[in-house]
N, C-alpha and C positions, 0 to 999 in steps of 0.2 A: 374871748375869741369864738367865732361861728366856723364850723368846719362843714365842708361839703359832705354829702353821703358818703363818697368815695374816701374822704379822709377819715370820717369816722369809723370805716370799715377796715382800718389798717390792723393787721393782727398785732399782738403784743408778745413778746417773749420776755419773762421776767426771772431772775435768778435771785435765789435767797441762800443765807448761809445757815439756817435752821427751820425747822418746819413750822414752828408757830408763826414765823416772819412769812414764810411762803403762803401760808393760809391767809394771814391778815392781808397780803398783797393780793391774793385771788379775789377775795370778796371785794376789796376796794376798787378792783379794775372794772366791775359790774358787766362784765361780758361773759358770754358761754365759756367755760374753760374747764380745766382740771390742773390738779397738782400731781407732779411725777417725783417720786422719792429716788434721787439719782444714786450713784453716779450714771450720768447719761451724756455720752460725748456727742452724740449726732441724732437729738430727738427729732420725731416727725414735727415739721413745722406746723404752727397753728394756722387754721384757715382765716381768710378775712373776717374781720368782726369778731374774732375769738382770741383767747388768750391762753397761754400755757406758762405755768410757774414751775421752776425746777427748784426743788430742795437739794442744793449741793451738799449739805450737811458738813460744812467746813468752819464752823465757828471754833472748834477746839483742835483742828488739824495744825500741824506745823505749817508756817506761813508760805513755804515753798509748794507744797503740796496743794494748799487752798489756791494759790494763785494758777497753778497747772488745771485745777478743776474749772476755773474760770475761762481760761484761755481755750481749753478743749471745747467748750460750748460755743464761745464767740467767734472762733476762727472761721466758721462758715455759717453765716445767718442769711436767710433769703432776702433779697432786696425788698424794699417797702415795709419791712418788720421794725415796729417800734421795740428797741432795747431798754430794759429798766433794770437796775441793779438794787435790790432791796438791802439796806444796811440797818443796824442796830441804832434805835434812836438815842442811846446812850454811848454809842460808837465803841462798843465792845467787839470782840473778834479781830479777824485779821484784815482789818479794814485797809490799811497801807498796802498790803501786798495784793489783795484782790482789786483795789481801785486802779492800782498800776497796770495789772494784767487787763482789767476791762477798758481802760483807755487806750490800750495798743490797738493801732490799726483803725482808730476811729478818727472823725474830724474833730472830735472834742466831747467831753462829758460836763453836762450841767448837773451840779450837785446842790441839793437842798435837803438838810437833815432835821427840819423842824417836824414836830408831831403835834399839832394843836389840840386833837382831842385828849392828849395825855398831859396837857399843859407844859410841852416841852418846846421851847421856842429858840431861835436863833437870832442873836443881834451882835453886831460886831465881829462876826464870824465865831461867837462863842455860843455853845449849847448852854441853855438856861432850863432848869426844872422849878417851875413855880417863882420864877425870877431869880433863882439862885445860880450862879455859875456851876456847871457840871463839876468842876475840879474842886469845888468848895462843898460838895454834898458827899453822902456816904454810899452813892449808888454803885461805886466801884468796890465795895467792901469785900466781895467775894472773889475779886480778880487778884492776879499776882503782880499787877503793876498799878501805877498810879493812873488816875483819870488824865486825858490830855487837856491842856488849857484852851484848845480851840480846834476847830474842824480841820484847819490847816495842819495842825500839829499831828492830829490823828491821820492824816493822809500821808505823812512821811515825806518821802522824796518828790512825790507827785507835784509838779509846778502848778500853783493855784493862785487865784487872784480873788479878793473879796468883791461882792456886789452888795452894797448897803441897802438898808430897808427904803430910803428915799428913792433910789433908783427902781427898785422893785415895784414901787407904788408911784413911780412917775408916769409922764405923759406916754399914750399909746405909742409903741414903736421904740420908745426910749429904752427900755429893757432889752429888747430884742437886739438893738444896736451896741448895747454895753457888753451883751455876751458876746456878740461878734467880734468887738474890740479885744476882748481878753483872749479869745481864740487866736486872734490875728498876732498877739504876743506869745502864742505858745503856751498859754495858761488856760487852766480849767476853772471856770468860775464858781465860786462857794457864795451861795445866795442867802442873805438874811430872810427871814419870814416869821411871822407870829400868828397868822390867821390862814384859814383855808383860802380865803380870796388871794393872799399872797402867793400860796402854792399854785393856784389856778393860773395866776399871771405867768409864773416861771414855767410852769409846764407848756402854756400856750405859746411863749416866746420860744422855747426849745423846739417845739414842733415846726414853727415858723422857719427855722433856720435849716430844716431839710432832714432828709431820712438818716444821713451818717452822723447826725449828733445823737449821743447816748444820754441817757438820764440815770442818776444815782441818787437815792434818798430813802427816806423812811416810807411806812404805810400812808403816810399823810401825802407825800408827792404821787404814790401810786393812785390815791383817792383823786387827785386833781387829774391825773390821766383818765381815770374812770369816768369822771364828769365830762372831760372833753371828747372821749372816744366811743363811749357806749351808753346805752340806757341801763338803768337801774334793773337788776334782776334778783329782787328779793334781798338786796344787800344794803339796805337803809341802815346807817349807823344810828342806833337806838340808845346812845348813852344818856341821851335826853327825853326819850319817848316811852313811857311806861306801858303802853299798848302794844309794842312790837312784838313782844312774846306771844301774845294771843292771836295777833295777825299772823305770824309764822305757822302756828297750829293751824288756823282756819284756812291757809293757803295749801294745806297738805305737806308741808315741809317737814313740820315737827310734830310727833304724838298725835296723828291724824287717826280717826277712829278706823279700825280694820289694820292698823299697823301691828306688825310683831311687837309684843312687849317683852323686851328683854332685861335681864338684870343690868342696872348701870353701875359700872365700875369707874370710879374717880381715883386716878394716881396724881398725887400731889408731890412733884419731885423737885420744886424751887425751893431755894434757901430763903426766899423774901420773908421778912419778919411778918408780913400781913398774911401768911398762909395759915397761922395757927388760928387767928380770929375767923378767917373764911371756913375752916374746917368745923370751928365750934358752932357756927351756925347750922351746919348740916346735921350735927350731933343733936343739936337742940330740936331739929325737925324730925328726928328719928333715924337718920341714917346709921348704919353699922360703921364703927370706926375700927381700923387697925393701924396701929403706929409699929413701924419697923425703925430701930435705932442704926445709926451710921455703924456703930461697932458690930452690930449683927450683920448688916449687909456686907460689910467688907470683910468679915470673918465666915461663919457658917449660916448663910441666909436660908430661911426656911421658904418653901415654894408653896404659895398660897393656893387653896383648893377653890373651885368655881363657887361664886357667892350664892348664900340661900337667901339673904335679904335683897329686897327691892333695889335700894341703894347702898353701895359700900364705898367707903373712902379709905384709901391707902395713903399715909403719909409719912415721909421720912423725918425723924427726930434726931437732935444731936448735931454737935458741930462737926465740920469737915473743912479741911484747907483746899485750897485751889488745886493742888496736885492730885487730890482725891475725888475731884468732881467727876470726871469722866468714868473711873472704875465705878462709883457709887450709883451712877445713873445705869450703867450696864448691869449692875447687880440687882438694882431695883426692877429693871425690866424683865429680867430671868425670873425673879421672885414672884412677879405678877403674871408671867406668861401662860401657865395653866389656868389661872382664875379668868384671865381676859378674853379666852376663846368663847364666843357665843354671846359676848355682852356688848352692848353699847358704851362708849368710853368717853370720859372727859379726862384730858391730859393737860397738866399745866407745866409750862417751861418747855422750850422747843427742843432741847436735847433729850428730855424724858419722853416727849411724844414720839420722837424720831426711833428711840430705841425700842420703845413698846411695840410700835408699828413693824419695826424690822424684824423682831423675834415672831410676831404674828405672820409674817410674810406679806403685808399690805404694801404695795408699791404705787397705788393710784387711788387719789381721792378727788370727789367732785364737790366743790363748795356749793352750799344751798342758802346760806344767810348768817346772820350773827345775832347773838342775844344782846351783846353790848360790844363796844369798840374793842376788837383783838379776840374776842370770844367767838370763834368762827365755827359754824356747823358744816360739816361735810358728809358726805355718803361714801361708804365703801363699795367695792364691785358685788359684794354678797347682800348689800342692803342696810348694814349697820350705820348708825349714826356715830361720828367722831368729833368731838368738840376739842379744839386746841386753843389754847390762850398763853401768851408770854407770861412768865413768872411775875414779873413787875408790874403786871396790869390788874385792874379791878379794884373795886372798892370792897369794904368788908362783906357786902352780900352778894359779892360776884358769883361765886360757886351756888349759893341758894338760887339766884336768878336762872343760872344755867340749867340746874336740876328742875325747876319748876317750869321751864320752857320744854324740857325733854319729857318730864313727867308731871303732867298738871294735876293728876290725882294726889291726895295726901300720902306720904310715906309712912308706912306701919312701923312703929317703933320695936327695935329687936336691942338685945343687950350688945354693948360695945365690947371691944377687946379690952382685957383688964388693964393694958398699958395706958389707956384713956387718951387725953389730948395733951399730953405732957409736952414742955419745950424740949 
C-alpha cells in the first residue's frame, strides 16, 4: 500500500502491558516518539508523524484493573490518531479483559499476533512456536494457567472470526473486504500470518478501512505500521545484520567518543532457562557476576552497592512459583536500587525493567535503536542508556551483543561473586 504524505503523518498512540513490549513497539514504529511509564489517564497526544507508547504495566494486575487502565486511555483519543494495542506474542497477560476494553467504542479491531522475527506464526487461528502449537510447548511453564489453544480462546468472550492465510495473501482488496465483512457480522477478525509481508498486508487493509478501526497485535504488527506510516529512524532490525552495532555507535547513538562512560549494570530478572547461558558468556568476557537467590530476595535481601567493575550482571537464581513472581521482581528492584543510580542499564524481562525504573523515578524514555530484535536502546532524560529486552528473546550471545554495542572496549576481568553462575 502506498500512503500519501498526509496518511504517513498520522500520529500513533500505542498501549503495552509491560515495558519491554512498549520499547519493542516504540522502535518498531520507526517514528520520532517516546515511551511513558503509566498510569497515564489523559496523555498529551502525539503530534502528526510522531508516536507515543504507554506502558500501562498491567501484565500482572487483576483483570478488572487492567481493563480499566485501557479504558481510561482509549475513551478520549484525538481524531486521526492510529490506535495500536501491543499484546504478548505468547498470549500471556490479561489479553481477554484488555481486548474487550480496547474494542469498546471502536468500529472494530483487527487482530494479528504473529511475530516472524521470533519464529512465532499464526495458522488456523493458532499461535505456533517454530511450527509447534503454543499449547503443546513449555512456553507457559511459569504461568499459573495452561496456554490457550487458539487466539480466539485467549480473547475470551470477545466475538471474533478467523481470517485464513489464503485470504491474507489474496488478490488486492480481498483482504480489506474480508475484514469489512467480519465487522458487519459484529466480529473482530483474527488474521493468520507467517511473514512480515503478511503483516504488512493486514496493517494496510486495516488502515484502508478508516480511522475508527483499531489494531491489536505483537511487535510484528507494530513493525508493519512503522513500514507503512514512517521512515526508519535508527530502528533497523539487525537480527541478521552483524554490522548494525558498529553503525549505531558510528551514528552517535551508542558509545560514541565523548560520551560519559558509566558503569554498566545488567539485571536479569527473567526465569527463562536461556538466561544462565547468556550470563555465562558475560562472565567469560570478564563481567562481574552477582547471584541473588529467590530465598534471599523473598527473605532478607541485601542492597547492592554501586558497582566498581565496568560491567556487572545481577541474576536471580533458584525456583519460584507464579504467585511469587511479582514480589520477587519487586524485591530484586529494591536490591539493585542503590547500585543502579549513575549506571547505564540492561534490563531483561518487562516487569523487571519496569520495577527497576520505578524505584529510580524514571518515567520517560526515548528509543534510539535496537541491538537485535526486542533489545531496544533508549535514553533517559538525564542521558543514560537503558536497554530493555523481553525475557524470552535472544540467542545465547544476546547479552554479549548488547554489552559490546554499549561498551566496544574490552571488559577488564574482575573476581566474580562467590555464588558463581549456579542454576
